[in-house]
N, C-alpha and C positions, 0 to 999 in steps of 0.2 A: 511478410511474416504472418503466419496463420495461427494467431492466438486470439481468443475472443476478447481479452482485456487489453489488446493493443489497439490504440486509437489513432496511430499515425501522426500527422502534423496537427494535432489538437493544440490550441493555444493554452497558455497558463490560466487565463481567465475562464475559458470553457471547462478546463479540467477542474478548477476549484468549484464551479457551479455543479458539475456532476457529482463530485465527492461530498459536497456539503448538503445535498438534497435531503438526506435522511439523518445526517449527523451520527452515523454509526462508526465507532472506532474499528479500524482494521479494513475499511473499504479501500480498494486500491485500483489503479489502472496504470498502464504503460503508454507513454507517448514519446514522440520525437523531441529531442532537445531543441529549443529555439535559439540557444546561444552557442552550443557546441555542435558543429556539423558532424554527423555520423554517430553521435551519442544518443542514448535513450534516457528517459527520466521515469523512474518508478515513483509514483506519487501515492502517498498513503495518508489517510485521515486519522488523526488522534487528538482527542479533546478539542474539536472544532478548529484544528490547525492542519494545514497540509504540509507534510514533510516530503521533500524531494530528494531522491537518491539517484546519482548519475551512474549509468551503466555504459561501459565502454567495451568495444570489441578489441581484443588483444591480438598478438601474433598467433598464427596457426588457427584462427577462428574461435578462440576461447573468449569468454566474457568475464569481466570483473565488475564489482559494484563498490562504490565508495560508501562505507558505513562508518561506525564509530572508529576513532583513531586506534584504539587498543585491540581491535578485531583483526586477526590475520587475513591478509588478502588471499582470496580463494579463486581459482579458475573454474569456470563452468563450461561444459561443451556446448550448451545451448541455453536459451532463455527459460525454457520450461523447467529445466533442472534448477536454475537459479531461483525462480519463483517458488518451486517446491521446497527448497531449503528454508526460505524465509516465511513459509506458512507455519513453521514451528516457532514456538516462543523462544526468546532469549538468544537470538542469532545475530544481534547487532543493529536491528532497526528499532525505532521508537515503540513499535507495537508489531506483532506478527500479522502477516497478511491473512485476512479471513474472508473477505467478501469482494470478489472481483466485480468491477463495473464493466459490463460488456459493451462493445462498440455500438450496438444497436440502441444504446441509451435506455435500455430497460434493465432494471436491477434484477439480475438472475444469478443463481448460483446453485450448485448441487447441494449446498447446505441451506437449511431453512434460515430465515431471518432470526437474529438473536432475540432471546427473551431477556427481561430485566435481570433474571438470575444469572444468565450467561455473561452479561456485561460486567457483573461484579467479579468474575474470575480474572479480569484484566487488572484489577486494582488490589493493592495490598492494604491491609488495615482499614478497610471500609467500615465506618461506624455509622449506624443509622441516625445517631444524634447529630451528625454533621449536616443532615438534610432538613429542609424546612418545607412545609406545605405551601404551595403557591395558591393564592386566592384568585378567583376569577376577576 
């Protein structure tokens, strides 16, 4: 599979290490499932937790992804189109895919790293009074 964010047989622990390095919501990677032969895992970081979505290859070469229960099952002709759909907000994942973690273990993207203002667009009803200043 020739996708820069596909890490092959990466372990769950190694995956968590890569995604938690910068703690940026929307970081993601794709790896082989350790528990389901032939399945892939789409791993996404949101609020310092890793969410894993299983991707399965269906009949005729199409792919499906297990998302929220009330989201209609969609068939995708390839992984690239599946990922493209979930780069858009409100598609059934906990957060949309924003920052791919490439296999070479260097955080790269055609998008620049997020600014604090960009982080806020992921949250609704953010109130500055909810934050406290951390002392050294």
